[in-house]
C-alpha positions as a Python dict, from the first residue, in 0.01 Angstrom:
ca = {
    (1, 'M'): (0, 0, 0),
    (2, 'L'): (261, -221, 163),
    (3, 'N'): (485, -384, -95),
    (4, 'F'): (728, -672, -49),
    (5, 'E'): (1033, -449, -11),
    (6, 'M'): (866, -238, 261),
    (7, 'L'): (758, -554, 444),
    (8, 'K'): (1110, -695, 421),
    (9, 'Q'): (1255, -373, 566),
    (10, 'R'): (1009, -383, 858),
    (11, 'V'): (1091, -746, 932),
    (12, 'M'): (1467, -679, 917),
    (13, 'K'): (1430, -378, 1148),
    (14, 'A'): (1229, -584, 1399),
    (15, 'L'): (1487, -863, 1386),
    (16, 'E'): (1772, -616, 1435),
    (17, 'E'): (1596, -467, 1740),
    (18, 'R'): (1530, -813, 1887),
    (19, 'L'): (1895, -910, 1845),
    (20, 'N'): (2022, -598, 2022),
    (21, 'P'): (2031, -653, 2401),
    (22, 'V'): (2015, -277, 2460),
    (23, 'N'): (1655, -277, 2329),
    (24, 'Y'): (1520, -504, 2603),
    (25, 'K'): (1317, -313, 2863),
    (26, 'L'): (1375, -525, 3174),
    (27, 'T'): (1248, -436, 3522),
    (28, 'S'): (1333, -559, 3870),
    (29, 'N'): (998, -737, 3894),
    (30, 'W'): (1046, -902, 3554),
    (31, 'F'): (1391, -1017, 3663),
    (32, 'A'): (1257, -1162, 3990),
    (33, 'G'): (990, -1360, 3802),
    (34, 'F'): (1246, -1487, 3553),
    (35, 'V'): (1479, -1592, 3835),
    (36, 'E'): (1196, -1775, 4008),
    (37, 'A'): (1140, -1972, 3687),
    (38, 'E'): (1498, -2026, 3566),
    (39, 'G'): (1739, -1918, 3840),
    (40, 'G'): (1933, -2110, 4100),
    (41, 'F'): (2129, -2035, 4416),
    (42, 'Y'): (2415, -2276, 4485),
    (43, 'T'): (2736, -2323, 4678),
    (44, 'S'): (3048, -2460, 4512),
    (45, 'P'): (3239, -2749, 4676),
    (46, 'K'): (3489, -2483, 4793),
    (47, 'G'): (3213, -2278, 4961),
    (48, 'Q'): (3177, -2010, 4690),
    (49, 'P'): (2824, -1869, 4643),
    (50, 'I'): (2693, -1912, 4289),
    (51, 'F'): (2390, -1761, 4118),
    (52, 'T'): (2285, -1904, 3782),
    (53, 'L'): (2029, -1840, 3510),
    (54, 'T'): (1984, -2090, 3230),
    (55, 'Q'): (1802, -2064, 2897),
    (56, 'H'): (1804, -2230, 2558),
    (57, 'M'): (2082, -2107, 2330),
    (58, 'S'): (1823, -1929, 2114),
    (59, 'D'): (1773, -1684, 2403),
    (60, 'W'): (2137, -1571, 2406),
    (61, 'T'): (2047, -1206, 2336),
    (62, 'L'): (1798, -1204, 2625),
    (63, 'M'): (2070, -1337, 2855),
    (64, 'E'): (2306, -1061, 2734),
    (65, 'A'): (2030, -808, 2807),
    (66, 'I'): (2002, -946, 3162),
    (67, 'C'): (2377, -899, 3217),
    (68, 'L'): (2349, -540, 3091),
    (69, 'F'): (2050, -481, 3320),
    (70, 'L'): (2235, -620, 3623),
    (71, 'G'): (2568, -456, 3541),
    (72, 'C'): (2744, -785, 3613),
    (73, 'G'): (2783, -1139, 3486),
    (74, 'K'): (2844, -1275, 3139),
    (75, 'V'): (2679, -1532, 2916),
    (76, 'A'): (2857, -1860, 2844),
    (77, 'P'): (2757, -2158, 2631),
    (78, 'S'): (2692, -2495, 2790),
    (79, 'I'): (2571, -2835, 2672),
    (80, 'R'): (2333, -3047, 2879),
    (81, 'E'): (2379, -3423, 2905),
    (82, 'D'): (2095, -3468, 2656),
    (83, 'G'): (2284, -3254, 2402),
    (84, 'R'): (2069, -2941, 2436),
    (85, 'A'): (2267, -2618, 2386),
    (86, 'L'): (2226, -2361, 2664),
    (87, 'A'): (2307, -1998, 2735),
    (88, 'V'): (2410, -1967, 3101),
    (89, 'I'): (2479, -1673, 3328),
    (90, 'Q'): (2680, -1766, 3634),
    (91, 'I'): (2775, -1499, 3888),
    (92, 'T'): (3020, -1582, 4166),
    (93, 'N'): (3142, -1237, 4269),
    (94, 'K'): (3031, -1217, 4632),
    (95, 'D'): (2996, -835, 4627),
    (96, 'A'): (2780, -842, 4312),
    (97, 'L'): (2566, -1118, 4461),
    (98, 'H'): (2521, -926, 4786),
    (99, 'D'): (2481, -577, 4639),
    (100, 'V'): (2286, -651, 4318),
    (101, 'I'): (2120, -994, 4312),
    (102, 'I'): (1992, -1016, 4670),
    (103, 'P'): (1836, -666, 4681),
    (104, 'M'): (1675, -726, 4341),
    (105, 'L'): (1502, -1040, 4473),
    (106, 'E'): (1425, -940, 4832),
    (107, 'G'): (1047, -928, 4883),
    (108, 'R'): (983, -1066, 4533),
    (109, 'I'): (998, -1442, 4591),
    (110, 'H'): (655, -1604, 4563),
    (111, 'S'): (717, -1980, 4561),
    (112, 'L'): (798, -2212, 4849),
    (113, 'K'): (1084, -2399, 4683),
    (114, 'K'): (1264, -2087, 4554),
    (115, 'A'): (1219, -1907, 4889),
    (116, 'E'): (1373, -2200, 5075),
    (117, 'Q'): (1669, -2213, 4834),
    (118, 'F'): (1718, -1833, 4844),
    (119, 'N'): (1698, -1818, 5226),
    (120, 'L'): (1945, -2102, 5281),
    (121, 'W'): (2187, -1946, 5033),
    (122, 'K'): (2161, -1599, 5198),
    (123, 'K'): (2206, -1743, 5546),
    (124, 'T'): (2499, -1964, 5447),
    (125, 'H'): (2702, -1690, 5278),
    (126, 'W'): (2596, -1365, 5445),
    (127, 'E'): (2400, -1466, 5756),
    (128, 'L'): (2111, -1256, 5626),
    (129, 'A'): (1761, -1277, 5770),
    (130, 'K'): (1501, -1506, 5618),
    (131, 'S'): (1281, -1358, 5344),
    (132, 'E'): (912, -1431, 5372),
    (133, 'I'): (707, -1554, 5080),
    (134, 'V'): (487, -1267, 4965),
    (135, 'P'): (158, -1301, 4775),
    (136, 'L'): (129, -1189, 4415),
    (137, 'L'): (-57, -863, 4364),
    (138, 'K'): (-216, -711, 4053),
    (139, 'E'): (82, -478, 4020),
    (140, 'D'): (315, -780, 3994),
    (141, 'I'): (226, -832, 3627),
    (142, 'H'): (591, -770, 3526),
    (143, 'W'): (692, -1050, 3765),
    (144, 'V'): (442, -1278, 3588),
    (145, 'A'): (586, -1175, 3249),
    (146, 'G'): (936, -1272, 3366),
    (147, 'F'): (811, -1599, 3510),
    (148, 'V'): (630, -1681, 3185),
    (149, 'D'): (942, -1593, 2983),
    (150, 'G'): (1121, -1857, 3188),
    (151, 'D'): (858, -2127, 3238),
    (152, 'G'): (562, -2048, 3016),
    (153, 'A'): (460, -2188, 2680),
    (154, 'F'): (227, -2077, 2403),
    (155, 'Y'): (123, -2339, 2150),
    (156, 'F'): (-153, -2462, 1922),
    (157, 'T'): (-324, -2800, 1918),
    (158, 'I'): (-525, -2937, 1628),
    (159, 'H'): (-803, -3191, 1681),
    (160, 'K'): (-1027, -3368, 1437),
    (161, 'A'): (-1381, -3241, 1485),
    (162, 'R'): (-1663, -3349, 1254),
    (163, 'D'): (-1888, -3061, 1358),
    (164, 'Y'): (-1638, -2800, 1225),
    (165, 'K'): (-1659, -2681, 866),
    (166, 'Y'): (-1316, -2817, 766),
    (167, 'G'): (-1317, -3110, 1008),
    (168, 'Y'): (-1061, -2973, 1254),
    (169, 'Q'): (-1057, -2754, 1561),
    (170, 'V'): (-752, -2534, 1624),
    (171, 'K'): (-700, -2436, 1986),
    (172, 'A'): (-449, -2179, 2116),
    (173, 'S'): (-303, -2263, 2458),
    (174, 'F'): (-102, -2087, 2726),
    (175, 'D'): (66, -2315, 2978),
    (176, 'I'): (275, -2279, 3294),
    (177, 'A'): (391, -2598, 3465),
    (178, 'Q'): (536, -2631, 3814),
    (179, 'I'): (593, -2908, 4066),
    (180, 'D'): (288, -2994, 4276),
    (181, 'T'): (415, -2805, 4584),
    (182, 'E'): (368, -2480, 4388),
    (183, 'Q'): (-7, -2510, 4332),
    (184, 'E'): (-66, -2199, 4544),
    (185, 'L'): (166, -1995, 4320),
    (186, 'L'): (-14, -2116, 4006),
    (187, 'A'): (-349, -2027, 4165),
    (188, 'Q'): (-222, -1677, 4244),
    (189, 'I'): (-101, -1629, 3885),
    (190, 'S'): (-436, -1751, 3754),
    (191, 'N'): (-621, -1508, 3982),
    (192, 'L'): (-432, -1213, 3835),
    (193, 'F'): (-607, -1273, 3504),
    (194, 'L'): (-962, -1282, 3644),
}
């Protein structure tokens, strides 16, 4: 029988594992999906290439795990104009960008907007060839997991419903939102679950 002390030990062990970035099992496809959801490719006013990933401060350990996975970058705190605390990875080392970030994303970009941004950035700083948008395949489920970690939401809604025993209906929801130009990407993600 599971007693309170045993349950407490299990919860503490799970929390300790979650807070240790070494325990995250990231893959290249997961990373590409996460970048597509939360990453950006920019150029500084001085012409320096910049790659960024941004998450809520509560995901600091995940961001540390990403830096460990990449072997470069570091997490820094930031505050948005609306006061929201963020954990940000910003990589500006041109060799790391060329040798780590670009190969990790090549052939794994699935949305129009991110492909355009990635291609312009590659051309501007390295004169690299344009990457084509590739369709999602069943084996890209790790990409979808990364994308959902960045842009997905799981939540419950409660509605009054007279025909239910207690007068309410509880509905679990999974949601991914994108701008309207990415309807094809959302359709491809949806098709993976059919």
